[in-house]
C-alpha positions as CSV (number, residue, x, y, z in Angstrom):
1,M,29.7,-14.3,13.9
2,S,30.4,-12.4,17.4
3,K,28.4,-13.8,20.5
4,P,25.0,-11.3,21.5
5,I,25.9,-9.3,24.5
6,I,23.6,-9.0,27.3
7,L,23.7,-6.9,30.5
8,W,21.8,-8.1,33.3
9,V,21.4,-5.5,36.5
10,D,20.0,-6.6,39.5
11,D,21.0,-6.0,43.1
12,E,20.9,-9.9,43.7
13,I,23.3,-10.8,40.8
14,D,25.3,-13.4,43.1
15,S,22.1,-15.4,43.3
16,L,21.8,-15.7,39.6
17,Q,25.1,-17.1,38.9
18,S,23.4,-20.3,37.7
19,Q,21.1,-18.8,35.1
20,I,24.2,-16.4,33.7
21,I,26.2,-19.8,33.1
22,F,23.2,-21.3,31.3
23,L,23.1,-18.6,29.3
24,E,26.8,-18.6,28.6
25,N,26.5,-22.1,27.3
26,K,23.8,-21.2,25.0
27,G,26.4,-18.9,23.2
28,Y,25.6,-15.2,25.0
29,E,28.0,-12.8,26.8
30,V,26.8,-11.8,29.8
31,H,28.0,-8.4,31.7
32,T,26.5,-7.9,35.4
33,H,26.1,-4.8,37.6
34,T,24.6,-4.7,40.7
35,N,23.2,-0.8,40.7
36,G,21.4,1.5,37.8
37,F,24.4,3.8,38.2
38,D,26.9,1.7,36.7
39,A,24.6,-0.1,34.4
40,I,24.0,3.8,32.7
41,E,27.9,3.9,32.4
42,F,28.1,0.5,31.0
43,V,25.6,1.5,28.3
44,K,27.1,5.0,27.6
45,S,30.7,3.4,26.6
46,N,29.7,-0.1,25.4
47,F,27.6,-2.2,23.3
48,A,24.9,-4.3,24.3
49,D,22.2,-6.1,22.1
50,V,19.8,-6.6,25.1
51,V,19.5,-5.4,28.8
52,L,17.8,-7.4,31.6
53,L,16.7,-5.2,34.1
54,D,15.3,-6.0,37.7
55,E,12.6,-3.7,38.5
56,T,13.1,-3.2,42.6
57,M,16.9,-1.9,43.0
58,P,18.3,0.2,46.1
59,G,19.4,3.7,44.9
60,M,17.5,3.9,41.7
61,S,14.5,1.9,40.4
62,G,14.3,-0.2,37.2
63,L,11.7,2.4,35.7
64,Q,14.4,5.2,36.5
65,V,16.9,3.3,34.9
66,L,15.0,2.5,31.9
67,Q,14.3,5.6,31.3
68,R,18.2,7.1,31.2
69,I,19.2,4.2,29.2
70,K,16.3,4.8,26.6
71,E,17.8,8.9,26.7
72,I,21.0,7.1,25.6
73,N,20.2,4.3,23.0
74,N,16.5,4.6,22.1
75,N,16.7,1.2,20.2
76,L,18.1,-0.5,23.1
77,P,15.6,-3.4,24.2
78,V,15.0,-3.7,27.4
79,V,13.4,-6.6,29.4
80,L,12.1,-5.4,33.0
81,I,12.2,-8.3,35.6
82,T,9.7,-7.8,38.3
83,K,8.0,-9.2,41.3
84,N,5.7,-6.6,41.2
85,E,2.4,-7.4,38.8
86,A,0.5,-4.2,39.5
87,E,-1.8,-2.6,36.4
88,N,-0.1,0.8,37.2
89,L,3.5,-0.3,36.8
90,M,2.9,-2.5,34.2
91,D,1.6,0.5,32.2
92,E,4.3,2.6,33.2
93,A,6.8,0.2,31.8
94,I,5.1,-0.2,28.4
95,G,4.7,3.3,28.0
96,S,8.5,3.8,28.7
97,Q,8.8,1.2,25.8
98,I,10.3,-1.9,27.5
99,S,10.6,-5.0,25.0
100,D,9.2,-7.4,27.1
101,Y,8.8,-8.0,30.9
102,L,9.2,-11.2,33.4
103,I,8.1,-12.0,36.3
104,K,10.1,-13.3,39.3
105,P,10.9,-15.8,40.1
106,V,11.9,-16.4,36.2
107,N,13.5,-19.9,35.2
108,P,16.6,-20.0,32.7
109,N,14.4,-20.9,29.7
110,Q,11.8,-17.8,30.2
111,V,15.1,-15.6,30.0
112,W,16.2,-17.3,27.3
113,L,13.2,-17.5,25.2
114,S,12.7,-13.7,25.8
115,L,16.2,-13.0,24.2
116,K,15.9,-15.4,21.6
117,K,12.6,-13.3,20.5
118,L,14.3,-9.6,20.4
119,I,18.0,-11.2,19.3
120,D,17.0,-13.8,16.7
121,N,13.5,-12.9,15.9
122,K,14.6,-11.3,12.5
123,R,16.7,-14.4,11.5
124,L,14.0,-17.0,12.3
125,V,11.2,-15.1,10.9
126,A,13.3,-14.8,7.8
127,E,14.0,-18.1,7.8
128,K,10.7,-19.4,8.4
129,T,9.4,-17.2,5.9
130,T,11.6,-18.4,2.9
131,A,10.2,-22.1,3.8
132,A,6.8,-21.1,3.6
133,Y,7.3,-19.7,0.5
134,Q,8.6,-22.5,-0.7
135,Q,6.0,-24.3,0.1
136,E,3.5,-21.9,-1.3
137,F,5.5,-21.4,-4.7
138,S,4.2,-24.8,-6.5
139,A,0.6,-23.9,-5.2
140,L,0.9,-20.6,-7.0
141,F,2.1,-21.7,-9.8
142,S,-0.8,-24.4,-10.3
143,A,-3.2,-21.6,-9.7
144,L,-1.8,-19.8,-12.8
145,N,-2.0,-22.9,-14.7
146,D,-5.4,-23.4,-13.7
147,N,-7.2,-21.0,-16.0
148,P,-8.3,-18.9,-13.6
149,G,-11.4,-16.6,-13.7
150,F,-11.4,-12.7,-12.8
151,Q,-12.3,-13.8,-8.8
152,E,-9.3,-16.4,-9.0
153,W,-6.9,-13.8,-10.3
154,T,-7.7,-11.2,-7.7
155,E,-6.8,-14.1,-4.8
156,I,-3.7,-15.1,-6.7
157,Y,-2.7,-10.8,-7.0
158,K,-3.7,-10.6,-2.8
159,K,-1.3,-14.0,-2.1
160,L,1.4,-12.4,-4.5
161,V,1.1,-9.3,-2.5
162,Y,1.4,-11.1,0.9
163,W,4.4,-13.1,0.0
164,E,5.9,-9.6,-1.3
165,L,5.4,-7.9,2.2
166,E,6.5,-11.3,3.6
167,M,9.8,-11.3,1.8
168,Q,10.8,-7.9,3.4
169,K,11.7,-9.9,6.2
170,S,13.9,-12.2,4.4
171,D,17.2,-11.3,3.9
172,S,17.6,-14.3,0.9
173,P,18.4,-12.2,-2.3
174,E,17.9,-15.9,-4.2
175,M,14.3,-16.5,-2.8
176,Q,13.5,-12.4,-3.8
177,E,14.7,-13.4,-7.1
178,V,12.6,-16.4,-7.5
179,F,9.4,-14.6,-6.4
180,N,10.1,-12.2,-8.9
181,T,10.2,-14.2,-11.7
182,Q,7.2,-15.6,-10.4
183,K,5.4,-12.5,-10.1
184,H,6.6,-11.5,-13.5
185,E,5.2,-14.9,-15.2
186,A,1.7,-14.3,-13.4
187,N,1.9,-10.6,-15.0
188,N,2.4,-12.5,-18.5
189,E,-0.4,-14.9,-17.8
190,F,-2.7,-12.2,-16.6
191,F,-2.3,-10.0,-19.8
192,K,-3.1,-13.3,-21.9
193,F,-6.3,-13.1,-19.5
194,I,-7.5,-9.7,-20.1
195,S,-6.9,-9.9,-23.6
196,K,-9.1,-12.5,-24.0
197,N,-11.8,-11.2,-21.8
198,Y,-11.7,-7.6,-21.4
199,A,-13.8,-6.7,-24.5
200,S,-16.8,-8.8,-23.2
201,W,-16.8,-7.5,-19.8
202,V,-17.1,-4.0,-21.4
203,S,-20.0,-4.9,-23.5
204,P,-23.2,-3.6,-22.9
205,K,-24.4,-7.6,-23.3
206,S,-22.0,-8.6,-20.5
207,E,-23.5,-11.0,-18.2
208,D,-20.3,-12.1,-16.0
209,A,-17.9,-9.3,-15.2
210,P,-16.0,-8.5,-12.2
211,I,-16.9,-5.1,-10.5
212,M,-15.2,-2.2,-12.4
213,S,-14.5,1.5,-12.4
214,H,-18.1,2.2,-14.1
215,N,-20.0,0.3,-11.7
216,L,-18.1,0.6,-8.3
217,L,-20.4,2.9,-6.6
218,K,-23.1,1.2,-7.7
219,F,-21.6,-2.2,-6.0
220,K,-19.3,-1.0,-3.3
221,V,-20.2,2.4,-2.0
222,L,-23.9,3.5,-2.7
223,P,-25.7,0.2,-1.1
224,H,-23.9,1.3,2.2
225,L,-25.8,5.0,2.6
226,Q,-27.7,5.1,5.6
227,K,-29.9,7.6,7.3
228,N,-28.4,9.3,10.0
229,T,-25.0,7.8,9.5
230,P,-22.7,9.7,7.2
231,L,-20.8,8.0,4.6
232,F,-17.2,9.1,3.6
233,F,-16.1,7.8,0.3
234,V,-12.2,8.8,0.4
235,L,-10.4,8.3,-3.0
236,I,-6.8,8.3,-3.2
237,D,-5.2,8.3,-6.2
238,N,-3.5,5.7,-8.0
239,L,-3.2,3.5,-4.8
240,R,-2.0,0.2,-5.2
241,F,-3.3,-2.6,-3.0
242,D,0.2,-3.1,-1.7
243,Q,0.5,0.4,-0.8
244,W,-2.9,0.4,0.6
245,K,-1.5,-2.5,2.8
246,S,1.4,-0.1,4.2
247,I,-1.2,2.3,5.5
248,Q,-3.8,-0.3,6.7
249,P,-2.3,-0.4,9.9
250,I,-2.9,3.3,10.3
251,F,-6.2,3.4,9.4
252,A,-6.8,0.4,11.9
253,D,-5.7,2.6,14.9
254,S,-8.7,4.2,14.6
255,F,-11.5,2.3,12.5
256,R,-12.7,-1.5,12.6
257,I,-11.8,-2.8,8.7
258,H,-15.4,-4.8,7.8
259,E,-14.4,-5.7,4.0
260,E,-10.8,-5.5,2.3
261,D,-11.9,-6.0,-1.3
262,T,-10.7,-5.3,-4.9
263,F,-12.0,-4.2,-8.2
264,Y,-10.7,-3.8,-11.9
265,S,-9.6,-0.8,-12.9
266,I,-10.9,-0.1,-16.7
267,L,-8.3,0.5,-19.6
268,P,-6.3,2.6,-19.6
269,T,-5.9,2.6,-16.1
270,A,-5.2,6.4,-16.2
271,T,-6.6,9.2,-14.1
272,Q,-8.9,11.0,-17.2
273,Y,-10.4,7.5,-17.7
274,A,-10.8,5.7,-14.4
275,R,-11.9,8.2,-12.2
276,N,-14.4,9.9,-14.5
277,S,-15.8,6.6,-15.2
278,I,-16.0,6.1,-11.2
279,F,-17.9,9.3,-10.8
280,S,-20.3,8.9,-14.2
281,G,-21.1,5.6,-13.4
282,L,-20.1,5.4,-17.4
283,L,-17.7,3.9,-19.5
284,P,-15.6,6.5,-21.4
285,I,-17.5,6.1,-24.4
286,D,-20.9,6.8,-22.7
287,I,-19.3,9.8,-20.9
288,E,-18.3,11.5,-24.0
289,K,-21.8,10.6,-25.9
290,N,-23.9,12.0,-22.7
291,F,-21.3,14.7,-22.0
292,P,-19.8,15.9,-25.2
293,D,-18.8,19.4,-23.7
294,K,-17.3,17.9,-20.7
295,W,-15.3,14.8,-21.9
296,K,-11.7,15.6,-23.7
297,N,-9.3,13.2,-25.4
298,D,-5.7,12.9,-24.5
299,D,-4.9,14.7,-27.6
300,E,-7.2,17.8,-26.5
301,E,-6.2,21.0,-24.5
302,G,-7.6,21.7,-21.0
303,G,-7.8,19.5,-18.0
304,K,-9.3,16.0,-18.4
305,N,-10.9,15.6,-14.5
306,L,-12.8,19.0,-14.1
307,F,-16.0,17.7,-14.5
308,E,-15.9,15.1,-11.5
309,E,-18.5,16.5,-9.3
310,D,-20.9,17.4,-12.1
311,F,-20.4,13.4,-13.4
312,L,-21.5,12.4,-9.7
313,R,-24.3,14.8,-9.5
314,A,-25.5,13.1,-12.6
315,H,-24.8,9.9,-11.9
316,L,-27.3,10.2,-8.6
317,K,-30.0,11.9,-10.2
318,R,-30.0,8.7,-12.8
319,I,-30.2,6.5,-10.4
320,G,-32.9,8.2,-8.2
321,K,-30.5,9.4,-5.3
322,G,-30.6,12.8,-6.7
323,D,-32.3,14.0,-3.4
324,I,-29.4,12.7,-1.1
325,K,-27.1,15.6,0.5
326,F,-23.8,15.1,-0.5
327,S,-20.6,17.1,-0.6
328,Y,-17.6,16.8,-3.3
329,T,-14.2,18.1,-2.3
330,K,-10.7,17.4,-4.3
331,I,-7.4,17.8,-2.5
332,T,-4.4,18.7,-4.7
333,N,-2.2,20.4,-2.4
334,N,-1.6,21.0,1.4
335,S,-3.6,24.4,1.7
336,D,-6.5,22.2,0.4
337,G,-5.7,19.5,2.9
338,Q,-5.7,21.8,5.7
339,K,-8.8,23.1,4.9
340,L,-10.3,19.5,4.6
341,V,-8.8,19.1,8.7
342,D,-10.7,22.5,9.3
343,N,-14.1,21.6,8.0
344,I,-14.2,17.6,8.8
345,H,-16.9,18.1,11.2
346,N,-19.1,20.2,8.6
347,L,-19.7,17.3,6.7
348,L,-21.4,15.3,9.2
349,Q,-24.5,16.7,8.1
350,N,-24.2,15.4,4.7
351,D,-25.4,11.7,3.7
352,L,-22.3,11.2,1.3
353,N,-19.3,12.9,1.4
354,V,-16.8,12.4,-1.3
355,I,-13.0,13.2,-0.9
356,V,-10.6,13.1,-3.8
357,Y,-7.0,13.1,-2.5
358,N,-4.4,14.1,-5.5
359,F,-0.8,12.9,-3.9
360,V,0.2,9.3,-4.7
361,D,0.0,9.9,-8.2
362,M,2.2,13.5,-7.9
363,L,4.3,11.3,-6.0
364,S,4.9,8.9,-9.0
365,H,5.2,11.9,-11.3
366,A,7.6,13.4,-8.8
367,R,9.7,10.3,-8.6
368,T,10.2,10.2,-12.4
369,E,11.2,13.8,-12.7
370,M,13.4,14.1,-9.5
371,E,16.6,12.9,-8.8
372,V,16.6,12.8,-5.0
373,L,13.1,11.0,-5.4
374,K,14.4,8.2,-7.4
375,E,16.6,7.3,-4.6
376,L,13.8,7.6,-1.8
377,A,11.5,5.2,-3.9
378,G,14.1,2.9,-5.7
379,D,12.0,0.3,-5.6
380,E,8.3,-1.0,-4.9
381,T,9.5,-1.8,-0.8
382,S,10.6,2.0,-0.6
383,Y,7.5,3.1,-2.5
384,R,5.1,1.3,-0.2
385,S,7.2,3.0,3.0
386,L,7.1,6.6,1.4
387,T,3.4,6.3,0.9
388,A,2.6,5.1,4.6
389,S,5.3,7.9,5.8
390,W,3.1,10.5,3.5
391,F,-0.5,9.1,5.0
392,E,0.4,9.2,8.4
393,H,1.7,12.8,8.5
394,S,-0.9,14.2,6.1
395,P,-4.0,16.2,6.3
396,L,-6.3,13.1,5.5
397,H,-5.2,11.1,8.2
398,Q,-5.8,14.2,10.5
399,A,-9.2,14.9,8.8
400,V,-10.5,11.3,9.4
401,K,-9.0,11.2,12.9
402,K,-10.9,13.8,13.8
403,I,-14.2,12.2,13.1
404,A,-13.1,8.5,14.2
405,D,-14.9,8.9,17.1
406,K,-18.9,9.5,15.2
407,N,-20.8,7.2,13.9
408,I,-19.8,7.1,10.4
409,Q,-19.1,4.6,7.6
410,L,-15.7,5.2,5.8
411,I,-14.6,3.6,2.4
412,V,-11.3,4.2,0.8
413,A,-10.7,3.3,-2.8
414,T,-8.7,4.3,-5.8
415,D,-8.9,4.9,-9.4
416,H,-6.0,2.6,-10.5
417,G,-2.4,1.6,-9.7
418,S,0.8,1.8,-11.1
419,T,3.9,-0.8,-12.1
420,R,7.3,-0.1,-12.1
421,V,8.6,-0.1,-15.6
422,R,11.6,-1.8,-16.9
423,T,11.5,-3.1,-20.4
424,P,11.5,-1.1,-23.5
425,A,9.2,-1.9,-26.4
426,K,9.3,0.5,-29.5
427,V,6.3,1.8,-31.2
428,I,6.2,3.9,-34.0
429,G,3.0,6.7,-35.0
430,D,2.2,10.1,-36.3
431,K,2.4,13.4,-34.9
432,Q,-0.9,13.1,-33.4
433,T,0.0,9.9,-31.4
434,T,0.0,10.4,-27.4
435,A,2.8,10.4,-25.3
436,N,2.0,8.1,-22.7
437,L,4.1,5.3,-21.9
438,R,1.9,2.5,-20.9
439,Y,-0.7,3.2,-23.5
440,K,-1.1,5.2,-26.6
441,H,-3.7,6.2,-29.3
442,G,-3.4,7.4,-32.8
443,R,-3.4,6.2,-36.5
444,N,-1.0,3.8,-38.2
445,L,0.2,2.8,-35.3
446,D,3.2,0.4,-36.0
447,Y,4.2,-2.2,-32.9
448,E,4.7,-5.6,-31.9
449,S,1.8,-7.4,-31.4
450,R,3.0,-9.4,-28.6
451,D,4.0,-6.6,-26.6
452,V,0.2,-4.8,-26.6
453,L,-3.3,-5.3,-26.5
454,A,-4.6,-3.6,-29.2
455,F,-8.2,-2.5,-30.2
456,R,-8.6,-1.3,-33.7
457,D,-12.1,0.0,-32.7
458,P,-11.9,1.5,-29.7
459,K,-15.3,1.2,-29.0
460,E,-14.9,-2.6,-28.5
461,A,-13.0,-1.4,-25.5
462,G,-15.8,1.1,-24.3
463,L,-13.3,4.2,-25.6
464,P,-14.2,7.0,-27.7
465,V,-12.8,7.2,-31.3
466,P,-10.9,10.5,-31.0
467,N,-10.4,10.1,-34.6
468,I,-11.2,8.4,-37.6
469,N,-8.7,4.9,-37.7
470,S,-7.4,5.9,-34.3
471,S,-7.0,2.7,-32.4
472,Y,-5.5,1.9,-28.8
473,I,-2.6,0.1,-27.5
474,F,-1.9,-1.1,-23.8
475,A,1.6,-2.5,-22.7
476,K,1.8,-5.7,-20.6
477,G,3.7,-6.2,-17.8
478,D,6.5,-4.2,-17.3
479,L,7.0,-2.6,-20.8
480,F,6.9,1.0,-21.4
481,L,6.3,2.2,-25.0
482,C,8.8,4.4,-26.9
483,Y,9.7,6.3,-30.0
484,P,12.6,5.5,-32.0
485,N,13.6,9.2,-31.7
486,N,16.0,9.6,-28.8
487,Y,15.6,6.1,-28.0
488,N,18.1,5.4,-25.8
489,H,17.9,8.7,-23.7
490,F,14.2,8.2,-23.4
491,V,14.6,4.6,-22.0
492,N,17.3,5.2,-19.7
493,Y,14.9,8.4,-18.2
494,Y,11.8,6.4,-17.7
495,R,13.1,2.5,-16.7
496,N,12.3,1.7,-13.2
497,T,9.8,4.5,-12.9
498,F,6.4,3.6,-11.9
499,Q,3.8,4.3,-14.7
500,H,0.1,3.7,-15.3
501,G,-2.1,3.3,-18.0
502,G,-1.6,-0.4,-19.4
503,I,-2.2,-3.6,-18.0
504,S,-0.7,-5.2,-15.2
505,L,-1.9,-6.7,-12.0
506,E,-0.6,-3.6,-10.1
507,E,-2.7,-1.4,-12.3
508,M,-5.8,-3.1,-12.9
509,I,-6.9,-5.4,-9.5
510,V,-7.1,-2.1,-7.0
511,P,-8.2,-1.9,-3.3
512,V,-12.0,-0.6,-2.2
513,I,-12.2,-0.8,1.7
514,R,-15.3,-0.6,3.9
515,M,-14.7,0.6,7.4
516,T,-16.7,2.2,10.5
517,S,-15.7,3.9,13.6
518,K,-14.5,2.0,16.6
């Protein structure tokens, strides 16, 4: 392994010989220059890991040299060494993207610590992450085997997301494999848990159930309505908890995050079920009963989410809040998004503003269809990165930033998540069987019982009965449901795509976040 290369620039470099020898004994290769002009020429034609830069030099100041270095190589870390602690100097230096600064006189250990932080940080964090996960590993397994309830499952999933994000800092393929195995095992146990408890949760007699799609507004949104404080409820479709964590820092720049919670999506974890349920405050079986002309089953023609605003209006009226002033905005393309940016201030006169933003769902579908997106979002890490990049540059981000300085409350949630499917499972059905990869309903379905949760009577799952003898099946873990016809083509086309509708931690335990303006 080659030595890290340090460029030290100081007009009194001769007085620093003992420090240079100290660093060389620690394994660094140190190059020195006494002025900014020579330092700039060095950076143009040589590699360096870090520049140690004196702030006060004749001819060209440290800040001037810093600017020129950043023009040549913006990613080169620069540590400014200064006698001057003036606030305006520090502001200018930090604004010019220094990586660290030291106040003269500096001792060798201070310099060494700064170099370790900049050069060895990634390796040290990776080693620490791996060691910490090894300690946590057995605790997570114990939690899985301790008959967790729905609240404990939420905590297990949050821990798994935490470690998944931490593992990005580690370059250990072995530990990544261990983590993936544990996550797979967690999803297998979660499937058993849902299979055992779901029917009781959606029963009208249920007394012990998590917050789910159909009571999300009741428990997590409407209690925060206040006079003279507009409440914005933003539903970003198909947003997993780990994807929320990737955009959380962007929100945190403008808002105070008061509550970072989760709820359980109903089954199927698909838009026309989960989102209609959120806005109506009803399970799908009751939506069909109360709005027979507005509910469409999968096998029926026409849009499945055309009446969310009507459902919301009826919901508010039913619970005695029909007099509140609310708006409903659905964004399905960039033009709609720009209209939201232009109109966002007008929404401040309402008590409640609902914004449904369709992007992540389109991203997952486009990823399936487009080879370039399969490359850009080939796994969970890149899928999160793509989500964060989208949000940072989205009209939605522009819109909420425009009202971040107003006295508002902001609640961000989703309708369901998605999971990366890897394992095909064969299903046989008649022509009326639906085409979804993670759930199906139809008559005379033939499947391996270990692969799915089946409801022969859809009413037990709070679902409509599309046809006589219709049953629903929901895939577990990373399975995707395939017909025997053209099987190999189908399997190769959909393997490693992000799908939703079935039973996994990623699809069912999803974020609901409450924020206020800073």
